[in-house]
ZASE-844264 format. One record per residue: residue in three letters; x, y, z of N, C-alpha, C in turn; residue number from 1; chain. Coordinates in steps of 0.001 Angstrom, whole numbers, always signed. Layout:
<pts>
ALA_X_Y_Z_X_Y_Z_X_Y_Z_NUM_A
...
</pts>
This chain:
<pts>
MET_+238548_-115908_+258950_+239459_-116283_+260046_+238673_-116966_+261154_1_A
MET_+239109_-118150_+261549_+238441_-118880_+262629_+238698_-118178_+263958_2_A
ILE_+237674_-118161_+264795_+237803_-117598_+266134_+237634_-118726_+267121_3_A
GLN_+238579_-118839_+268043_+238520_-119886_+269051_+238648_-119268_+270420_4_A
GLU_+237924_-119834_+271369_+238011_-119340_+272737_+239357_-119727_+273312_5_A
THR_+240040_-118754_+273911_+241367_-119008_+274447_+241282_-119613_+275830_6_A
ALA_+242285_-120409_+276158_+242338_-121031_+277482_+243192_-120195_+278406_7_A
GLY_+242823_-120161_+279682_+243617_-119418_+280644_+244887_-120161_+280990_8_A
THR_+245878_-119449_+281513_+247124_-120054_+281950_+247455_-119535_+283327_9_A
ALA_+248397_-120216_+283967_+248812_-119775_+285307_+249442_-118403_+285252_10_A
ALA_+250147_-118103_+284169_+250811_-116804_+284049_+249835_-115711_+283691_11_A
SER_+248635_-116107_+283206_+247646_-115122_+282785_+246305_-115470_+283412_12_A
PRO_+246066_-115017_+284661_+244877_-115429_+285385_+243609_-114733_+284935_13_A
ALA_+243718_-113719_+284051_+242539_-112982_+283633_+241576_-113905_+282891_14_A
ARG_+240280_-113632_+283035_+239263_-114438_+282362_+239430_-114337_+280858_15_A
PRO_+239457_-115473_+280135_+239584_-115408_+278689_+238342_-114792_+278069_16_A
ASN_+238507_-114127_+276932_+237381_-113540_+276241_+236438_-114633_+275756_17_A
SER_+235139_-114377_+275864_+234157_-115296_+275325_+234139_-115180_+273807_18_A
LEU_+233476_-116133_+273168_+233344_-116059_+271715_+232639_-114771_+271306_19_A
THR_+231617_-114383_+272034_+230899_-113141_+271721_+231837_-111945_+271788_20_A
GLU_+232658_-111893_+272847_+233596_-110780_+272997_+234618_-110758_+271871_21_A
GLN_+235124_-111949_+271504_+236102_-112016_+270421_+235504_-111531_+269102_22_A
ILE_+234273_-111959_+268827_+233625_-111540_+267588_+233341_-110043_+267621_23_A
TYR_+232867_-109566_+268772_+232623_-108122_+268902_+233900_-107334_+268626_24_A
GLU_+234992_-107726_+269267_+236252_-106988_+269118_+236748_-107032_+267671_25_A
ARG_+236613_-108207_+267026_+237052_-108329_+265632_+236220_-107439_+264710_26_A
MET_+234905_-107460_+264877_+234043_-106643_+264029_+234216_-105151_+264310_27_A
HIS_+234365_-104825_+265581_+234586_-103427_+265947_+235851_-102892_+265282_28_A
GLU_+236914_-103687_+265313_+238166_-103283_+264675_+237987_-103161_+263157_29_A
GLU_+237229_-104054_+262555_+237006_-103990_+261110_+236200_-102754_+260729_30_A
ILE_+235284_-102338_+261592_+234522_-101115_+261334_+235425_-99893_+261473_31_A
LEU_+236243_-99859_+262520_+237110_-98700_+262745_+238173_-98569_+261662_32_A
SER_+238657_-99692_+261155_+239699_-99662_+260125_+239119_-99617_+258717_33_A
ALA_+237783_-99567_+258632_+237060_-99487_+257353_+237217_-100737_+256501_34_A
ALA_+237586_-101866_+257126_+237484_-103140_+256411_+236006_-103424_+256157_35_A
LEU_+235147_-103025_+257105_+233708_-102936_+256897_+233377_-101456_+256782_36_A
THR_+232916_-101039_+255617_+232728_-99613_+255355_+231294_-99181_+255630_37_A
PRO_+231078_-97886_+255845_+229715_-97390_+256057_+228786_-97820_+254925_38_A
GLY_+227632_-98385_+255322_+226673_-98838_+254334_+226784_-100301_+253967_39_A
ASP_+227833_-100992_+254405_+227968_-102426_+254128_+226874_-103213_+254856_40_A
LEU_+226294_-104195_+254167_+225315_-105086_+254778_+226039_-106318_+255297_41_A
VAL_+225788_-106682_+256553_+226403_-107877_+257136_+225304_-108818_+257598_42_A
LEU_+225538_-110119_+257406_+224546_-111144_+257706_+225083_-112115_+258744_43_A
GLU_+224208_-112545_+259658_+224611_-113478_+260703_+225227_-114743_+260115_44_A
ALA_+224572_-115326_+259118_+225032_-116594_+258556_+226411_-116464_+257931_45_A
ASP_+226634_-115365_+257218_+227934_-115148_+256581_+229031_-115002_+257625_46_A
LEU_+228734_-114265_+258690_+229735_-114056_+259739_+230027_-115353_+260483_47_A
ALA_+228977_-116121_+260785_+229175_-117388_+261489_+230072_-118317_+260671_48_A
LYS_+229841_-118373_+259364_+230667_-119205_+258494_+232090_-118681_+258435_49_A
ARG_+232223_-117385_+258329_+233543_-116757_+258227_+234384_-117008_+259472_50_A
TYR_+233753_-116921_+260650_+234484_-117078_+261904_+234503_-118521_+262405_51_A
GLY_+233734_-119399_+261761_+233714_-120796_+262174_+233029_-121021_+263501_52_A
VAL_+231929_-120279_+263755_+231194_-120396_+265012_+229706_-120519_+264698_53_A
SER_+228909_-120744_+265728_+227458_-120778_+265544_+226924_-119351_+265424_54_A
LYS_+225644_-119250_+265091_+225038_-117930_+264938_+224822_-117219_+266284_55_A
THR_+224748_-117992_+267366_+224388_-117386_+268660_+225390_-116324_+269120_56_A
PRO_+226712_-116599_+269197_+227631_-115534_+269614_+227714_-114400_+268596_57_A
VAL_+227518_-114717_+267316_+227511_-113670_+266284_+226331_-112735_+266518_58_A
ARG_+225164_-113325_+266772_+223957_-112510_+266997_+224138_-111598_+268208_59_A
GLU_+224725_-112127_+269286_+224936_-111317_+270487_+225945_-110204_+270239_60_A
ALA_+227008_-110499_+269497_+227999_-109466_+269171_+227375_-108370_+268320_61_A
LEU_+226545_-108764_+267371_+225869_-107781_+266522_+224912_-106922_+267348_62_A
ARG_+224235_-107542_+268313_+223340_-106771_+269179_+224119_-105719_+269963_63_A
GLN_+225295_-106104_+270473_+226118_-105148_+271218_+226610_-104020_+270323_64_A
LEU_+227009_-104361_+269112_+227453_-103328_+268167_+226313_-102373_+267831_65_A
ALA_+225099_-102912_+267702_+223934_-102071_+267429_+223631_-101174_+268627_66_A
ASP_+223709_-101744_+269831_+223452_-100969_+271048_+224416_-99793_+271173_67_A
ARG_+225652_-99976_+270688_+226677_-98932_+270816_+226769_-98050_+269576_68_A
GLY_+225839_-98236_+268657_+225708_-97314_+267544_+226612_-97540_+266351_69_A
TRP_+227264_-98709_+266282_+228173_-98955_+265167_+227466_-99578_+263965_70_A
ILE_+226377_-100294_+264209_+225614_-100874_+263113_+224130_-100616_+263349_71_A
LEU_+223341_-100771_+262286_+221893_-100599_+262351_+221228_-101934_+262023_72_A
THR_+220146_-102237_+262716_+219386_-103456_+262441_+218400_-103190_+261317_73_A
ILE_+218441_-104032_+260290_+217507_-103933_+259168_+216577_-105132_+259250_74_A
PRO_+215337_-104940_+259689_+214422_-106078_+259880_+214326_-106967_+258639_75_A
ARG_+214456_-108278_+258880_+214327_-109320_+257861_+215417_-109263_+256782_76_A
ARG_+216421_-108443_+256989_+217504_-108370_+256005_+218875_-108649_+256624_77_A
GLY_+219164_-108023_+257746_+220468_-108192_+258360_+220849_-106943_+259137_78_A
TYR_+222099_-106572_+259010_+222622_-105416_+259740_+223417_-104549_+258781_79_A
LEU_+223330_-103252_+258992_+224008_-102296_+258125_+225053_-101544_+258939_80_A
VAL_+226292_-101506_+258430_+227301_-100669_+259077_+226828_-99222_+258977_81_A
LYS_+226780_-98556_+260101_+226146_-97239_+260156_+226751_-96278_+259133_82_A
PRO_+225916_-95694_+258282_+226425_-94702_+257318_+227021_-93499_+258038_83_A
LEU_+227907_-92809_+257348_+228627_-91680_+257923_+228168_-90396_+257248_84_A
ARG_+227673_-89455_+258044_+227177_-88189_+257511_+228035_-87044_+258043_85_A
LEU_+227975_-85925_+257347_+228685_-84731_+257795_+228237_-84345_+259203_86_A
HIS_+226949_-84508_+259475_+226425_-84160_+260799_+227054_-85018_+261888_87_A
ASP_+227320_-86287_+261582_+227960_-87172_+262564_+229337_-86657_+262951_88_A
ILE_+230104_-86216_+261949_+231453_-85706_+262204_+231379_-84448_+263066_89_A
LYS_+230449_-83570_+262745_+230295_-82339_+263534_+229957_-82674_+264981_90_A
GLU_+229076_-83657_+265187_+228714_-84042_+266549_+229921_-84560_+267329_91_A
VAL_+230740_-85389_+266681_+231915_-85953_+267351_+232831_-84848_+267857_92_A
PHE_+233134_-83895_+266989_+234068_-82849_+267389_+233433_-81843_+268345_93_A
GLU_+232132_-81606_+268220_+231470_-80729_+269185_+231551_-81325_+270589_94_A
LEU_+231360_-82645_+270686_+231459_-83308_+271985_+232885_-83272_+272519_95_A
ARG_+233857_-83479_+271644_+235250_-83409_+272091_+235575_-82010_+272610_96_A
LEU_+235082_-80995_+271928_+235348_-79620_+272363_+234664_-79309_+273692_97_A
LEU_+233530_-79930_+273934_+232854_-79740_+275218_+233559_-80484_+276348_98_A
LEU_+234100_-81644_+276035_+234614_-82552_+277065_+236094_-82366_+277384_99_A
GLU_+236938_-82391_+276361_+238374_-82530_+276588_+239067_-81321_+277219_100_A
PRO_+238768_-80092_+276812_+239483_-78979_+277467_+239329_-78986_+278986_101_A
GLY_+238115_-79252_+279453_+237889_-79305_+280895_+238580_-80481_+281555_102_A
LEU_+238584_-81645_+280888_+239272_-82806_+281433_+240768_-82542_+281578_103_A
PHE_+241370_-82002_+280538_+242800_-81709_+280583_+243110_-80684_+281669_104_A
ALA_+242269_-79660_+281780_+242501_-78635_+282802_+242415_-79241_+284201_105_A
HIS_+241437_-80114_+284410_+241298_-80784_+285703_+242507_-81680_+285974_106_A
ALA_+242964_-82380_+284940_+244139_-83237_+285091_+245366_-82423_+285458_107_A
ALA_+245484_-81226_+284894_+246637_-80371_+285184_+246684_-79985_+286655_108_A
ARG_+245523_-79800_+287262_+245481_-79402_+288672_+245874_-80550_+289589_109_A
GLY_+245553_-81796_+289176_+245763_-82927_+290078_+246844_-83899_+289687_110_A
GLY_+247444_-83722_+288514_+248443_-84676_+288043_+249700_-84691_+288884_111_A
ASP_+250354_-85856_+288939_+251610_-85942_+289674_+252763_-86219_+288711_112_A
ALA_+253962_-86387_+289248_+255152_-86540_+288413_+255060_-87761_+287504_113_A
ALA_+254501_-88856_+288024_+254382_-90071_+287210_+253441_-89861_+286038_114_A
HIS_+252343_-89144_+286269_+251406_-88835_+285186_+252093_-88021_+284097_115_A
PHE_+252820_-86997_+284517_+253469_-86122_+283544_+254577_-86859_+282792_116_A
ALA_+255252_-87752_+283480_+256296_-88546_+282816_+255683_-89416_+281730_117_A
ARG_+254519_-89994_+282003_+253824_-90815_+281002_+253442_-89969_+279785_118_A
LEU_+252919_-88783_+280026_+252548_-87915_+278909_+253772_-87506_+278097_119_A
ARG_+254875_-87241_+278787_+256095_-86843_+278072_+256616_-87996_+277208_120_A
GLU_+256517_-89219_+277719_+256916_-90378_+276927_+256078_-90472_+275645_121_A
LEU_+254785_-90236_+275769_+253888_-90322_+274612_+254181_-89220_+273597_122_A
VAL_+254508_-88033_+274080_+254888_-86950_+273172_+256145_-87329_+272401_123_A
GLY_+257114_-87906_+273104_+258352_-88326_+272453_+258119_-89384_+271398_124_A
ARG_+257246_-90349_+271690_+256950_-91395_+270708_+256231_-90826_+269492_125_A
THR_+255345_-89870_+269709_+254659_-89230_+268582_+255647_-88501_+267692_126_A
ALA_+256591_-87795_+268308_+257583_-87037_+267544_+258473_-87934_+266699_127_A
GLU_+258643_-89187_+267112_+259511_-90121_+266386_+258812_-90797_+265210_128_A
GLU_+257492_-90652_+265111_+256744_-91325_+264047_+257033_-90699_+262690_129_A
ALA_+257311_-91547_+261712_+257485_-91059_+260343_+256130_-90804_+259688_130_A
MET_+255156_-91657_+260025_+253795_-91547_+259493_+252813_-91618_+260651_131_A
PRO_+251638_-90985_+260497_+250635_-91060_+261564_+250257_-92503_+261872_132_A
ASP_+250121_-92803_+263138_+249747_-94136_+263607_+248238_-94135_+263873_133_A
ASP_+247486_-94949_+263127_+246038_-95002_+263290_+245571_-96183_+264122_134_A
SER_+246483_-96834_+264816_+246091_-97999_+265605_+245439_-97568_+266915_135_A
GLN_+244816_-98539_+267581_+244195_-98262_+268875_+245216_-97876_+269934_136_A
SER_+246476_-98259_+269730_+247511_-97986_+270728_+248438_-96845_+270327_137_A
SER_+248026_-96029_+269362_+248895_-94949_+268900_+249196_-93974_+270037_138_A
PRO_+250424_-93433_+270106_+250765_-92523_+271199_+249960_-91227_+271180_139_A
GLY_+249570_-90769_+269977_+248753_-89556_+269914_+247398_-89755_+270548_140_A
ARG_+246759_-90859_+270235_+245467_-91193_+270844_+245631_-91405_+272350_141_A
GLU_+246662_-92150_+272731_+246874_-92471_+274139_+247160_-91221_+274967_142_A
PHE_+247771_-90202_+274372_+248015_-88940_+275081_+246690_-88368_+275590_143_A
HIS_+245678_-88359_+274726_+244375_-87812_+275113_+243716_-88681_+276179_144_A
LEU_+243799_-89996_+276033_+243171_-90878_+277009_+243909_-90870_+278345_145_A
ALA_+245234_-90763_+278300_+246009_-90712_+279546_+245657_-89468_+280346_146_A
ALA_+245481_-88348_+279655_+245086_-87116_+280348_+243689_-87262_+280944_147_A
ALA_+242783_-87920_+280214_+241431_-88137_+280741_+241473_-89016_+281987_148_A
ARG_+242324_-90046_+281970_+242450_-90907_+283152_+243051_-90135_+284323_149_A
MET_+243944_-89203_+284035_+244493_-88356_+285093_+243400_-87573_+285803_150_A
ALA_+242362_-87210_+285061_+241251_-86453_+285648_+240377_-87327_+286541_151_A
ASP_+240625_-88654_+286515_+239954_-89608_+287393_+238436_-89580_+287212_152_A
ASN_+238029_-89618_+285936_+236603_-89648_+285613_+236383_-90777_+284616_153_A
GLN_+235953_-91930_+285118_+235833_-93114_+284279_+234772_-92953_+283198_154_A
ARG_+233677_-92294_+283516_+232619_-92116_+282523_+233089_-91222_+281377_155_A
ALA_+233769_-90145_+281725_+234282_-89250_+280693_+235333_-89951_+279837_156_A
THR_+236151_-90780_+280453_+237175_-91521_+279707_+236516_-92496_+278734_157_A
ALA_+235440_-93153_+279167_+234731_-94081_+278286_+234112_-93338_+277102_158_A
ILE_+233523_-92187_+277368_+232939_-91383_+276288_+234021_-90941_+275312_159_A
LEU_+235142_-90472_+275842_+236229_-90015_+274989_+236789_-91167_+274148_160_A
THR_+236885_-92347_+274728_+237360_-93510_+273971_+236485_-93736_+272743_161_A
SER_+235182_-93657_+272930_+234251_-93847_+271814_+234412_-92738_+270772_162_A
LEU_+234580_-91511_+271212_+234753_-90392_+270277_+236040_-90541_+269468_163_A
LEU_+237112_-90960_+270123_+238375_-91157_+269408_+238287_-92333_+268444_164_A
ASP_+237475_-93341_+268794_+237215_-94423_+267845_+236556_-93870_+266580_165_A
GLU_+235598_-92967_+266763_+234916_-92360_+265615_+235915_-91604_+264733_166_A
VAL_+236829_-90872_+265362_+237816_-90115_+264596_+238734_-91061_+263832_167_A
ARG_+239145_-92138_+264484_+239992_-93115_+263807_+239298_-93680_+262579_168_A
ARG_+238027_-93989_+262729_+237254_-94508_+261604_+237230_-93503_+260450_169_A
LEU_+237060_-92234_+260758_+237016_-91203_+259714_+238271_-91223_+258863_170_A
HIS_+239417_-91346_+259503_+240681_-91345_+258759_+240747_-92526_+257788_171_A
HIS_+240230_-93679_+258219_+240288_-94863_+257362_+239236_-94834_+256259_172_A
VAL_+238093_-94230_+256548_+237020_-94166_+255553_+237419_-93282_+254378_173_A
MET_+238269_-92303_+254628_+238658_-91353_+253584_+240161_-91415_+253308_174_A
PRO_+240690_-92559_+252882_+242143_-92657_+252669_+242645_-91827_+251503_175_A
GLU_+241725_-91456_+250604_+242144_-90722_+249419_+242366_-89238_+249683_176_A
VAL_+241956_-88752_+250832_+242161_-87341_+251164_+242951_-87239_+252460_177_A
ARG_+243671_-86167_+252600_+244551_-85998_+253763_+243765_-85444_+254940_178_A
THR_+243613_-86238_+255973_+242916_-85789_+257167_+243848_-85662_+258364_179_A
HIS_+245058_-86173_+258237_+246005_-86143_+259346_+246896_-84900_+259282_180_A
PRO_+247144_-84266_+260416_+248229_-83280_+260464_+249572_-84005_+260471_181_A
GLU_+250636_-83272_+260244_+251969_-83862_+260355_+252196_-84328_+261789_182_A
THR_+252879_-85467_+261939_+253132_-85962_+263293_+253958_-84964_+264105_183_A
SER_+254827_-84221_+263422_+255621_-83211_+264137_+254724_-82114_+264706_184_A
ASP_+253650_-81765_+263973_+252714_-80747_+264467_+251920_-81263_+265661_185_A
VAL_+251509_-82534_+265587_+250789_-83130_+266719_+251682_-83155_+267953_186_A
ALA_+252925_-83585_+267763_+253859_-83648_+268894_+254098_-82254_+269479_187_A
GLU_+254195_-81252_+268611_+254412_-79877_+269097_+253213_-79395_+269909_188_A
ASP_+252003_-79660_+269415_+250799_-79279_+270160_+250743_-79999_+271507_189_A
HIS_+251006_-81290_+271491_+250950_-82059_+272731_+252023_-81609_+273723_190_A
ARG_+253187_-81263_+273200_+254266_-80779_+274074_+253866_-79464_+274745_191_A
ALA_+253246_-78567_+273985_+252812_-77284_+274551_+251731_-77507_+275615_192_A
ILE_+250812_-78414_+275338_+249768_-78733_+276315_+250383_-79295_+277584_193_A
LEU_+251334_-80218_+277428_+251977_-80829_+278587_+252725_-79789_+279420_194_A
GLU_+253438_-78895_+278771_+254179_-77867_+279511_+253231_-76979_+280309_195_A
ALA_+252087_-76648_+279737_+251104_-75858_+280479_+250518_-76661_+281631_196_A
MET_+250339_-77969_+281428_+249844_-78817_+282509_+250850_-78885_+283648_197_A
GLU_+252119_-79046_+283307_+253154_-79113_+284342_+253273_-77803_+285104_198_A
ALA_+252951_-76696_+284449_+252961_-75384_+285107_+251687_-75142_+285911_199_A
ARG_+250755_-76092_+285876_+249471_-76006_+286568_+248657_-74795_+286085_200_A
ASP_+248826_-74435_+284823_+248111_-73296_+284251_+246865_-73833_+283540_201_A
ALA_+245800_-74038_+284309_+244595_-74670_+283781_+243962_-73873_+282648_202_A
ASP_+244007_-72535_+282753_+243412_-71704_+281700_+244156_-71889_+280378_203_A
ALA_+245486_-71910_+280448_+246283_-72109_+279229_+246045_-73505_+278659_204_A
VAL_+245961_-74490_+279530_+245692_-75860_+279082_+244360_-75920_+278352_205_A
HIS_+243351_-75323_+278935_+242016_-75328_+278338_+242051_-74750_+276925_206_A
LYS_+242716_-73611_+276758_+242775_-72955_+275449_+243588_-73772_+274446_207_A
LEU_+244725_-74307_+274874_+245577_-75081_+273964_+244869_-76342_+273484_208_A
VAL_+244177_-77023_+274383_+243464_-78242_+274000_+242320_-77900_+273053_209_A
ARG_+241604_-76835_+273359_+240496_-76440_+272481_+241012_-76105_+271079_210_A
ASP_+242092_-75343_+270994_+242655_-74979_+269689_+243124_-76230_+268932_211_A
HIS_+243730_-77158_+269657_+244240_-78401_+269057_+243097_-79218_+268445_212_A
ILE_+242010_-79364_+269183_+240866_-80141_+268690_+240164_-79407_+267558_213_A
GLN_+240035_-78090_+267674_+239378_-77321_+266619_+240148_-77417_+265310_214_A
ASP_+241473_-77415_+265393_+242286_-77566_+264182_+242025_-78924_+263532_215_A
SER_+241927_-79961_+264342_+241638_-81292_+263820_+240248_-81334_+263200_216_A
ALA_+239285_-80713_+263872_+237921_-80684_+263345_+237865_-79984_+261991_217_A
ASP_+238518_-78843_+261899_+238511_-78083_+260640_+239110_-78912_+259508_218_A
ARG_+240196_-79595_+259809_+240885_-80400_+258791_+239999_-81552_+258308_219_A
VAL_+239390_-82279_+259238_+238574_-83434_+258880_+237308_-83002_+258152_220_A
LEU_+236665_-81948_+258612_+235440_-81486_+257969_+235692_-81007_+256550_221_A
ARG_+236801_-80299_+256339_+237146_-79877_+254976_+237378_-81092_+254081_222_A
ALA_+238100_-82084_+254603_+238385_-83279_+253824_+237110_-84028_+253467_223_A
PHE_+236194_-84151_+254438_+234953_-84873_+254174_+234107_-84139_+253149_224_A
GLN_+234041_-82828_+253254_+233251_-82059_+252291_+233823_-82189_+250881_225_A
LEU_+235141_-82222_+250767_+235770_-82423_+249454_+235472_-83822_+248924_226_A
ALA_+235489_-84815_+249823_+235299_-86202_+249395_+233888_-86449_+248871_227_A
ILE_+232900_-85770_+249479_+231508_-85998_+249068_+231083_-85032_+247975_228_A
GLY_+231994_-84090_+247621_+231699_-83152_+246540_+230760_-82051_+246969_229_A
</pts>
């Protein structure tokens, strides 16, 4: 697919993405959706030809992906999509368990009516899903990020975004095994968390969020262990 730099318009004053940014975003999405799978070797020349650009923006995008831990540099060979190990999955969920319960509890203390209305909308959209939504804009994912933004901690929100990207990748890497809970179960968990947040019961929020994440961790870890034998 050719990548072209977009032109700005009067209706859209935001700076257009550079070629490097476009390539980064495209490759990042391909890694998360497992179009590029763990262990795949990628080459600058192949990518430049594929996207119809020079090697320079490709090289810069690859450097950024390497800096953020999505690919590994293989001297004199190219780049390797970072392999996925059981230890990596454990680290992701351990960090979520350390981070999210406290973020949600803090959000519960400071959230206002508009924040809670947004969370309720996301719970409703999750409940309406026939199948789990693995996109970057899924309401289940956005519920967690919206609560993090309520806590008004940009660094924690950025970290959580990366962790949720890792979880999304896991689901795509293992399509042959069931790693998703039922959407109705996710909506029920999120609804219970929201009700505790609206009641300003930080202790209950902390416990509900921890239990919710631990259930997800247990499910994914069991699936990965089955997949690798």
